[in-house]
N, C-alpha and C positions, 0 to 999 in steps of 0.2 A: 610505525612500520616504514622501513626505508624503501626507496624506489624499486630496488631489485626484488624485495619481498612482495610489494604491491603487484609488480609485473608477474611474478611467479604465481601469486594468488589468482590474478585475472586469467592467466593461461590455464591453470588447473581447473578453474570454474568452467571454462569452455571445453576442456578436454575430458574431464572425469565426472561421473563414472562412464558416461556415454558421450562421445564427441557431439558438440552442438547443443542447441537449447530446445528443439522441437522434434516431434515424432508423429507418425500417423497411427491413430488408434481406431480399431474397428468399432462400429456403432451397432452392429447386428450380431446375433448369435452365430457361432461357427463351430460348435462342438461336435455336431453329428454329420454324417454323410448327407442327410436331408438338408441341413443348414447350408452345406457347401454347394449342393445341387441348386439351391435357390439363389445363393450368392453369385454363382457363376453358371456354367452350363448344366442343364438346359434352361433353368429358371430365368436366368438373366435376359434371355431373348424376349420375354414378354414386355418388360419396361422399354427395351430397345424399340420394339414395334410400336408401342404407344407414343414414344418420342418422335419416331419417324412420321407418324400420322399428324402429330401436333408438336412442334418444337418446344412449345411452352411447357409441355409435360416434363421437360428436363428438370424443372424446379420441383416437380412433384416426386420424382423417382430418384434423384441424385442429390449430392451435397452442394451443387452449384449455388443455390440460393444463400448459403451461409459461408461461401468460400471467396476470399479476397486474395489477389496476387499482389505481393509487395515486390515491385520491379525496379531495378536500377541498372546502370551501366558502370557504376563505380567511379564517376568522374568528379564527384564533389562529396566525398564521404566525411561526415563530421567536419572537423577542422583539418583533416589530413589531406584533402585535395583529391587529385586523380590518382587513386591507388589501384584501380583495376577492379573488375567484377569479382574475382575470387576473394580478394582482400576485403571486399564490402560485405561478404556473406554473413559474418558474425553480427553486423549491424542489422541486416535485413531479418535475420532470425530473431534478434532482439525486438524489432518492430512487430514481428509475428507474435511473439510472446505477449506484448502489450495489448494487441488486438484481442487475444484470447482471454487474458485475465481481467480486462476492463469491460469487454462487451461480448464475450463468448463467441467471437468470430474466428473461424478457422482460416489459416493462411498457408499458401505455398510461397516461399520466397524464390524469386526468379532473378538470376544475375546474367545479364546479356552482354556478350563481348562485342558490342557494336557502338561506335561513336557517331556514325553518320545518321543524321536525323531521319531521313527517309527509310533507311534500313531498320532503324530502331522501331519506328512506327509500324513498319510492315511486320516485324517480328511480334510485337505486342498484339496487333490485330489478328495474327495467325493463331495465337494461343488463347485469345479472348473467350472462345466458346466454353473453355473449361471453367470460367470464373463468373461470379456474380458481381464483382467489382474489381477495380484496378487502383492500387495505391502506388503512385510514382514516388520515388525516393532517391535522394542524393544524386541528382542529375544537375550538372552545372548550368548556370545561366550564361547566355540568353537562350540556349537550346531548349532548356526545360519549358520555357513559355510556349514555344512553337510546338513542342511534342505534346504538351497537355492540350493546347487549343485544338490541334488536329484530332487527337484521340477522342476528346469530348464530342467533336462534331461527327466523327466517323464510326464510333461504337455506340451500341444501344444498351450499355451497362454503365454504372457510375464510375467516373474516373476523377481522381484528385491528386495533385502534387502537394503532399502535406507540408513539405519544407516551405512552400509559398503560403498556402492558405491556412495551415494550422496556426502558425504564429499570428497571422493577420486576424483570424477569427477571435482568438483568445484576447489579443491586445485590443481589438475593437470593443469587446465587451468591457474591458478594463477602462478604455478611454471614455465610453459613454458614462460610466459611473463616476470616474474621476472628474470629468467636466461638470457633472451635476454637483458633486461635493465642492468643487472650486467655484461654483456659480458662474460658469463661463458658457457662452453660447457656441455651439459647434461650428456654426458658419463663420464666426469671427476668430476662431482659434488659429494662432500662428504656430506652425509646427516645424521644428528643425529635425531632420533625419540624418543620423550618422550611419552610413552604410547604404549601398545602392545595389545590393544583390537581390536574389529572387524573393527572399523573405521581406526585405525592406520595401521593395516595389509592390509586392502583394499587399502589405500593410497600407501603404499610401493609397493604392487603388481602392481598397475597401473603406478607408477613412473618407475618401471622396464620395463613395456611395452613401455613406452615413450622413453626409452633409458638409464635410470639410471642403473649403474652396481650394482647388488645386493651386491657385495663385498664392495661397498662404503656406504652401509647403516648399521648403528649401532643403535640398538633398545634397549630401557630401559622400564621396567615396575616398579611397586612399590617396587619390590624386587631387583632391580638392572639391570645390563646389561644382555641381553639374550646371555648366553655363553654355550659352549658345555657341561659343567659339570652340568648344571641345569637339574633336573629330573621332574620339574613341568610344562614343556612346552608342548603345543599342537603341533600336526604335522605341522600346518601352521606356528606357531611361530618358529619352528626349521629351517625354510628356512632362518632365519636371525640371527642365532647364530654365535658367533665369538669364536676364540680360547682363547682370553684373559679373564680370570675370574677376578672379583673384580675391573674391570675398572669403574671409576666413571664418572658421567655426565660431571663434570668439566674437567676431563682429556680428555675425548673423544671429547669434543667440540672444543678443540684447533685446529685452522686452518680449521674448518668446513665451508662449503659454505652455508648450509641450516640447519635450526632447524625447525622441525615439532613437534608441541606440541598438543597432544590430551590426556592430563593427568590431571594435577591439577594446581591451581593457584600458581604463584610465585616460581616455581621450577628453573627458569632460572634467575641467578643473573646478575647484571651489569658487574661484573668481568668476568663471563663466556662469555657474549656478546662481551666484549672487546677483548677476545682471539680468536674470530672467524676471518675468512679470510676477505679481503677487500670486500666491497659491500655485507655484510651478508644478507641472506634472512631468515626472521623469521616469521613463521606461528604459532602464539600463539593462539590456538583455544579453550582452556578451557573456559567454560562459567559458571557464569558471570565474574569470575576473571581469566584473561589470565595468561599464564606461566610467563610472564613478563609484567609489566605495560606499556601501550603504550607510555605514556609521558616519563617515565624513559628510555625506549628503544630509543626513538627518541633523547633524551638529551644525551644519552651515545654514540650513533653512528650516526653521521649526514649522513653516507653513507648507512644506513640500508634501506632495502625494507621489509615492514612489513604488515602482514595481521592478522586479528583476527576473532573471531566469533561474534563480537559485531557490532551493527548497528550504534553506535555513533563514530566509528573510520573509517578511509578509509579502503578500501579493505576488506569488510566483506565476509568471506567464509560462504555463506548461502545456505543450501540445496535447498531452494525454487528456486534457479537459475537453478536447474537441474531436479528433479523428475517430476514436473508437465509436462514439455515439452518433456521429454524422453518418458513418458507414452503416451502423446498426439501423438507423431510421431509413436510410436509402435502400438497404437490402430488404427490409421488412415490408416495404410497399413495392418492391421490384422497380425502383426508379430507373429510368433510362439514362439519367445523368445526375450529377450534383451541380445544380445551377446556382445562380446568384441568390435567388429567393431562399434556397435551402441554407446557404451559408449565412445569410442575414438572419434567418430564423434561429440558427445556432447562436449567433451573436446576441440576439435579444433575449433568448432563453437563459444564457449564461449571466447576462447583466441582471436580469430579473431575479434569478436564483440567489444572487449575492445579497439581495434585500430581504429575502425570506428568513424566517426563524431557522437558526442553525442547529442541526441535530446534535444531541449530546455526544455522539460518537466522534464528531468533528471537533467539538470543544475539548474532548479528552485527548485527541491526537495532538492538539497544539497546547495542551496544558492551560487552556483559558477557562476562566469562570463562565464567560459568555461572549462568544464572538458576535459582533454586531456590525452591520453595514457602516462603514466609515473609512477614514484614510488608510487604515491598516487592514482593511478587508473590503476590497473593491471587486474581487472575483472569487468564485467558489474555490474551495480546497479540493485537490485531487482525491482526498479521503471522503468527500461527501457522497453518501450512498444514493442520493437522489439524482445524481447526474444522468444516469442511464434512463430514468423514468421521466426526466424533464427535457433533456436535449434531444434524445432519439425521437420521441413523439412530435416535438416541434419541427424537426427536420422532415419527418414522415408527412405531417400535415402540409408543410410547405410544398413538398413534392406533389401531393394530391392537388393542392390549390393551383399550382403552376402547370398542371397537366402532364407531368412526366411519370406518374405512378401507374403501373400496370396492374397492381394488386392492392387496391385501396383497403384501408382498415375501417371496419364498421363498428366494432365493439372496443372502444378505447379503454374502458376499465379492465377488460380481459387482457388487452395488450400490455397495459401497465403492470398487471400481475405477472405476466410472462417475462417481462423485462426484469422485474425484481427477483424472480426465481433464478435468473441467470447469474445473479451476484454471488451465489453460494459456491461458485466453481473455482475460487482461488484463495489465496492467503492474505487478503487485505488486512485481516486482524493482526497478523504478524507485523506488517508494515506500520500499522497504527501503534502497536505496542512499542516498537523500536523508536518511532518518531516521538512518542510521548516521553520515553525515557531520556532521549537526548535533550529535552527542554531543560531538565534540571538533573544532570548526572550526579550520582552518589558514589561513595567509596564502598566497594564490595570486596569482601575477602573471598578468594578462591582457595579453599582449604586443602586442595590436592594439586597444587600448581607444579609439582615435580613430576607430573605425567604429561606427556606431549600434547594430547588432545585437550586437556584442561588448559594448558598454557596457550594453545592455539585460540581457544575460546576467549581467554583473558585478553589476548592480543587484539582480537576482533572487537571486543567490548571497548577497549581503549581507542583503537583506530577509528571506530564508527562514532565515538563520542557518546556511547551509551552509559558508560560509567568509568570510574577510576579504580582499576583493579589493585588489590593488595595480594601479593603472591605468598602463600604460606606453604612451606615444605622444606625439603633438603636444599639448602642454599647452593651447594656446589652443583647439584643436578639441574636446578632451575637456571643457573647462570650458563651452564653448558647447553641446555635446551634452547635458551634464548638466542645464543649464537647460531645454533642450527636453524632456527626459524627466521633469523634476521630481525629479531625483536630488540631493537636498539634503544627504544625509549626507556628512560630511567623511571622505574616504579619501585614502590616499597616491597622489599623481600624480607620475610620473617622465617627464621628457622627456630622452632621452639626448643630445640635440643642443644643450642650453642650457648656458651658462657654469657655472651652479650645480652641474652634475654632473661638472665637470672632475676633482675630486679622486677621486670614486668610479670614474670611467672609467679614470683612470690607475692606480688601485689594482688594478682588475680586469685591466687590460691587462698589468701586471707579473706578476700571478699566472698569467695565460694564457700569456704569453711564457715564463715559467720552466718551465711544464709542456710547452711545445711547441717550445722553442728549438732542439732537436736534430732537429726534424722540419720544418725549412724555414720557420719562422715568426720574423720579426724583431720587435723591439719596436714599430717603426713600424706593421708589419702589425697587430699586436695592438691598438694604439691606434686604428687605423682601424676594426677590427672591433667594438670596444666602442661605437662610435657606432650600430651595427646592433642593433635591438631584441632580436632572438632571441639573439644572442651575449650581450648585456647581461643579458637575463632569465635565461639559463642560468647566468651567473656569480653572479647574485643567489641562485639556489638553491644553487649550489656553495658559496657563502660563508656560507650560513645566514641571509641577509637576507630570504629567503622560503622557505616550506615546499615549494612546488611551482609549476609554471607550466602554462599552456595557451596554445596559439598555433596558427596555420595557417589562419586564416579567409581570408586574402587571397592566399596563395601556395601553390604546389604542395607536395605532401607531401615529395618528395625534397629540395627546396631548404630546407625548414624542419627536416627531421630531421638534416641535415648538421651544423649547429653543436651540436646536442644530442649527437651521437655524438663530436664532436671535444672537447667540453668536459667531458662527464660520463662518469665511469667506469661500467663494467658493475657489476651487483650482485655481491656476494660469491658465488663459485661459478658465476657465469654466464659462458659463453664465447660466447654468441650473443645478439643482440637481435632480437626479433620483435614481432608485434602480434596481437591477437585482437579480434574484434568480437562483442559480446553482442547477439544479435538477439532481440527480443521477439515470438516467434512464437505461433501458436495452440496449439502443443503445449508452450509454456513457453519459458524462456530457452534459446537455443542459442549456443554459443561456436564461432566460425569462425576458424581460424588457417592460415597467416599471411597477413593481408590487405593488408600495406603495405610490407614491407621486403625479404624474401629472395626474389629472383626465381626461382632454380632451386635450392632447398635440396638438400643431399646427404641420404643416409639417416641419417647421424649428426645432421645439422641437424634433420631431421624428428623424430627421437627426442627431441631437446632441446626442440623447440617443443612437442611433446606433453606433456612433463613440466611445462614452464612454464605451459602452458594449464591443465593439471589443477590446479596450485597456485592459479591465479587463480580458477578456478571454485569451488574450496573456500573461497577468501577471501570469496565471496558466498553461502556456504551451499549450494552446489550440488555434490552428489557426482558427479564426472565419469564419464560412460559414453561412451567415445571410439571413433569410427570413423575410421580412416585411409583416406580415399576415393581412388578411382582410376577409370579406365575399365574396369578389370579386376576379376574376382572370384577371390580366393584361388588365384592361379597360373594363371589362364586365358590370360594373355599373358606372353610373355618380353620384352616391350619394356622398355628401361632405365627408363622413367618408372614403370612398374608394379613393376619389380624393386626399385627403391630404397625404395618404400613397403613392400614385402614384407620387405626387409632391416631396415628400421626397426622393424617389428612384431616380427620375430624377436628383435631386440636387447632390446626392451622386455619381451617375454614371459620372456626369460631373466633379465634384470637387475632388472625391476620387476614380479614376478608379482602383486603386490597391485593393480596397475592393471587396471581393466576396459577393455580396449582390444583392437581386432582390425582386420584388414585384410589385403591390400588388398581393398576392397569398393566396389561401385558405390553411388552415393548413394541410389537408390531402395530397394535392399536394406537399406542402413544405417538408413533412416528407416521401414521397414516391418517391425516385429519378427516378425509372423506369417509373412511371405514369407521372411524370412531364416531363421527356425526351420525352415520346411518344406524349403528348398533346401540350407541349410548348418547343420544342427543341431549340428555340432561347434564352431561359432563361439562365442567368449566373449560375443558380443553377442546370441545367439539368445534371443528372448523378452524382451529388455531394451529400454528406451526410450533411444535414443541422444540425448545432449544436447550433444555436442562433435564437431566435424568438423575433421580435420587434412587440408589439401589438399596435393597434390604439388608445386604451384608457385604463384607469385604470380598468374599469369593466372587460374587457376581460382578461387582464393580471392577475389580482388578482384571479379571478374565476378559470382560467385555472390552475395556480400553486397550488391552494388549492385542486382542484379536483384531480390532479395528486397525490398530497401528501396523500390524504385520501383514494381515491378509489383504487389506484394502489400501495399504500404503498411505494411511491418513496421518498427517503430521499431528503431533501431540505436544502441548506445552503443559508441563506439570510432572509430578503432582504439586499443585500450588497449595501451600499451607494456609489453613483457615483457623482463625482464633488465636494466633500467636501475638504476643505483645511487641515483638521485634521482627524485622524482616529477615527471616531465615527460610531458605528453600533448599530442598534436597532432590538431587537427580536420582533417576533410576540407575541401577548398576549398569555401567557400560554405555551411558548416554552418548549420543553423537555430539560433535562439536556444535552443530546448529542448535540442537536441543539445549545445550549448556548456555549458549549465547542468549537464547530466548528466555531461559530461566533467570539469567543475570538481569535481563531487562525487566522481568517480572519483579525481581528483588528491588530494583531501582524504583519502579512504580509503587511498590508496597511501601518503600521508605518515604517517597513523596507524599503518599496518602496519610501515613502515620504522622508525618511532620505537620501536615495541614490540620489534622485533628488536635495535635498538641498545641498548635498556635492559636486555635479558636478560643 
């Protein structure tokens, strides 16, 4: 994608279908006049009076306790500098989105047109009663230090400038673990810092609190080393001045243990790296170009321990590991500030978590057999689902222990459950799927690439590194649409109806005819079929000319699945083909089967569908808890439809006792663990959170997933094909671009898995 196309895509993302990235959503009923009279006058007067009696009741009756302000004056926005408050708003909305999806914290973004320190502080203090916490963002140094210091002192709610402390907290956790692996003592570590802005200074300050000697830190900015003769330094920068003026980075780094980069790309050369001490620790966090290229650094020093700010290399120092969970813990105990003890608690919690057993979901995200604490894993991954239940409680406990918590937690087990329940409110699974696909991209045929939305999806798949698209369709139309989209990258385009494809069509036709000649297919029939894109695409996958295919945008599911079933064998051991849809619900990902193929499955079919769905759920790091649903509960009906479900469950209980599965059970009982436990305590599902539903027939499965998708705006990935020997996946008619991208990622992961099994 060229620069103009990327720019257009970014602008469209922020502009359509609704400008911006956040909105206010009601949390109470408002359908009736009674509801409205409670929400506003006269009912609203009652909580107002209670708050007037005791101001602390504001946390009981309003959203203040879960509301953070992300506040800026736009003076240091990303790497764009002082672009003003209005221009900073997209970034602040983005920060708001991260707060919500990682920690379920609501945010109002506030852009203040004030540069004067006193006026800015006065403005923030004036609006502070609205919020439970203040996240300062993109304010230039040194003003940011003074603003934060005074607001922390003068307000009774948590205040943190994440640009400073976020990077400091995450990199401190990485530093502790890196020093341990390098067998270096923190008090002896010699640290060279490239960059002297707010983040670099905050890192240095926190390192000193951890035990680093300030005398062992040498800091550089764009004008050189921070030395005593400099007259342009702030009071905070003067903490790190040295006697020697004119010292160069190359001279200072000789024998150094640690290089911390928060400056600009490629300032650290291979020669400088070679001059560092044994087991050098390099945190090159300039983005997108690190201070030294990752591959160059690894090739230069095999003993290096390296972290960057990038997600495509190990050990990403990502602020999202910190700020959502720090504010979560602070809000949940109503901390009056975020103090040093709370920051240090976050550091030590992150460092300790990296040494724990890594969940399979994280291994899957990174395509690893088993991530383990070591040089390439010194800090947790942003995909780690335990972050909220580890960092937030550590911060909350530190707030309590340091005397700044007004609402102490007494039941920590219950608190952890509440935190984990918050994880179901976003699409982490989509990010996991995309990230995993990128690890080993595959060649995927887009069988209807002469349609604009399909081509858009293929372009995204290529640009994001998810896979290598092969465009199948009318070549002239594809070329014209590529120009319209600014899709300039050269990719393979195949038009099955042009002369140049005669040889391949004939070769595929012969292969197909040989496989089906005793089933009524003539060679002429096969030759005609190979002019049809879906037959041709399936043969490409069969013959190894592509790793997988996606299709179905313009035709009904049944007409598209037919050539797949005719040309492609079932997977080894599979006797049935089915589909599942992964639904991104508020309670987390839910797998629904069979949503597209088997109209009225038998009990034997249902058992096989359940087993295949369970394997698919595990492929995405989800341990399946399966309800086989019906209109009946555990034998309450003798109808054949309920009886076959009951029979399937009995078979699975006998032959697969390791599976957490039960039924037949009505959907409301299946999805309400407390209700199920009360009425049917004997069930294997009692008290458990069901994440997989197996339906008795196609009607119920297909209707359910489409109702969820349309009425509740639940994102859906699927139908995902189960039981096929090759990675072929079919969109629903008229799928969105996003759905097609997700399905392409599924096809890539499917190809990765099948390749692993083949190589065993």
